[in-house]
C-alpha positions in Angstrom: 1.9 8.3 -10.3 0.3 6.1 -12.9 -0.6 2.4 -12.1 2.6 1.0 -13.8 4.8 3.3 -11.8 3.1 2.2 -8.5 3.4 -1.5 -9.5 7.1 -1.0 -10.5 8.2 0.7 -7.2 6.2 -1.8 -5.1 7.6 -4.9 -6.8 11.2 -3.6 -6.7 10.9 -2.9 -3.0 9.2 -6.2 -2.2 11.7 -8.2 -4.2 14.5 -6.6 -2.1 12.4 -7.2 1.1 12.0 -10.9 0.2 15.7 -11.4 -0.5 16.7 -9.8 2.8 13.9 -11.3 4.9 13.6 -14.8 3.4 16.9 -15.1 1.5 15.2 -15.7 -1.9 13.1 -14.0 -4.6 9.4 -13.5 -4.0 7.0 -16.4 -4.2 3.9 -16.5 -6.5 1.1 -15.4 -4.0 3.2 -12.6 -2.4 4.1 -11.3 -5.8 0.4 -11.1 -6.7 -0.4 -9.5 -3.3 2.2 -6.8 -3.8 0.7 -6.1 -7.2 -2.8 -5.8 -5.8 -1.6 -3.7 -2.9 0.2 -1.3 -5.2 -3.2 -0.6 -7.0 -5.5 -0.9 -4.0 -5.8 2.7 -3.0 -6.9 3.7 -6.5 -9.1 0.7 -7.0 -11.1 2.0 -3.9 -10.9 5.8 -4.2 -10.9 6.5 -8.0 -14.2 4.7 -8.8 -15.9 6.0 -5.6 -14.9 9.5 -6.3 -14.8 9.8 -10.1 -17.4 7.4 -11.2 -19.9 7.3 -8.3 -19.3 10.7 -6.6 -19.3 9.1 -3.2 -15.9 10.6 -2.2 -14.7 14.2 -2.7 -11.4 13.0 -4.2 -9.6 10.2 -5.9 -7.1 10.5 -3.1 -9.0 10.2 0.2 -10.4 7.2 1.9 -8.0 4.4 0.9 -5.1 6.9 0.5 -5.3 7.8 4.2 -3.0 6.7 7.1 -6.1 6.0 9.2 -7.4 3.6 6.6 -4.0 2.0 6.3 -3.8 1.5 10.1 -7.1 -0.3 10.0 -6.2 -2.3 6.9 -2.9 -3.8 8.1 -4.4 -5.9 10.9 -7.2 -7.0 8.6 -4.8 -8.1 5.9 -2.6 -9.9 8.4 -5.7 -11.7 10.0 -6.9 -12.8 6.6 -3.5 -14.1 5.4 -2.7 -16.2 8.4 -5.5 -18.7 8.3 -5.3 -19.1 4.5 -1.6 -20.1 4.6 -0.4 -17.0 2.9 1.5 -15.3 5.7 4.1 -13.9 3.3 1.4 -12.3 1.3 0.3 -9.9 4.2 3.6 -7.9 4.2 3.7 -8.0 0.4 0.2 -6.4 0.2 1.1 -3.8 2.8 4.4 -2.9 1.1 2.4 -2.5 -2.1 -0.2 -0.3 -0.4 2.2 1.8 1.6 4.5 2.5 -1.5 1.4 3.6 -3.3 0.8 6.3 -0.7 4.4 7.4 -0.7 4.7 7.5 -4.5 1.5 9.6 -4.7 3.3 12.4 -2.6 3.4 15.4 -4.9 6.9 16.4 -6.2 6.6 19.8 -4.3 6.9 17.8 -1.1 10.7 17.3 -1.8 11.1 21.1 -1.8 9.3 21.2 1.7 5.8 22.2 0.5 3.5 19.7 2.3 0.2 21.2 1.2 -0.4 18.3 -1.2 -0.1 15.7 1.5 -3.4 16.3 3.3 -4.9 13.1 1.7 -2.8 11.1 4.1 -4.8 12.6 7.0 -8.3 12.1 5.5 -11.0 12.4 7.1 -9.2 14.7 9.6 -8.0 16.9 6.8 -9.6 17.4 3.4 -8.0 16.1 0.2 -5.6 18.5 -1.4 -6.8 20.7 -4.3 -5.8 19.2 -7.6 -7.5 18.9 -10.9 -9.6 15.7 -10.7 -10.7 14.1 -13.9 -14.4 13.4 -14.4 -13.7 9.8 -14.8 -11.1 7.0 -15.3 -11.3 7.1 -19.1 -11.0 10.8 -19.1 -7.8 10.5 -16.9 -6.3 8.1 -19.3 -7.3 10.1 -22.3 -5.4 13.1 -21.0 -2.1 11.1 -20.5 1.0 12.6 -22.1 4.6 11.7 -22.2 6.7 13.8 -19.8 10.1 13.4 -18.0 8.1 12.2 -15.0 6.3 9.5 -17.0 9.6 8.5 -18.6 11.0 7.8 -15.2 7.9 5.7 -14.4 8.5 3.6 -17.6 12.1 3.2 -16.7 11.1 1.9 -13.3 8.7 -0.4 -15.0 11.4 -1.7 -17.2 13.7 -2.3 -14.2 10.9 -4.1 -12.3 10.1 -6.3 -15.3 13.8 -7.3 -15.5 14.0 -8.0 -11.7 10.7 -9.9 -12.0 12.1 -12.0 -14.8 15.3 -12.7 -12.9 13.1 -13.6 -9.9 11.6 -16.4 -12.0 8.3 -14.5 -13.0 6.6 -15.2 -9.6 2.8 -15.2 -9.9 2.6 -15.5 -13.7 1.6 -19.2 -13.7 -1.0 -18.7 -10.9 -2.5 -15.6 -12.8 -2.5 -17.4 -16.1 -4.2 -20.5 -14.7 -6.9 -18.2 -13.1 -7.4 -16.4 -16.4 -7.7 -19.7 -18.3 -10.1 -21.1 -15.7 -12.4 -18.1 -15.9 -12.1 -17.4 -19.7 -15.3 -18.1 -21.7 -15.2 -21.2 -23.8 -14.7 -20.4 -27.4 
């Protein structure tokens, strides 16, 4: 799945979670946490594998259940003292939905050979064509039925995010303005 598909699924699920758990739409920091969590496995694995050659696959270390089980208590421990307790489940929902949405479509038909990344380092990553870099991956992008579904999910997520009051936008915008070069 592409980054926008991961983000869309994660935000839609977190928005539903926030409404059920807290009785309201997501707040700003959890919305940003779910966005970061939805990209986190690729932010770790893709550069380490594709750009630096330190991992065998762009789906290995941060895509594994073992990593996730270590990550959850760390995220929870960091969120509590900073006053962002709601951000921990948001980040975890983003991270876990990333792992699930990376499951190959053949899994639906009962072929689990492409799921070995979930059990890294105990099992090796599945064999799939790995690009030689991030820019190469994007340069090979083409529109397909699968990518159209991801864009439809993104459109739905944008609509839900808008109806939720655009949580996180002001915080992100202030941060960009604060760190933008003077000009």
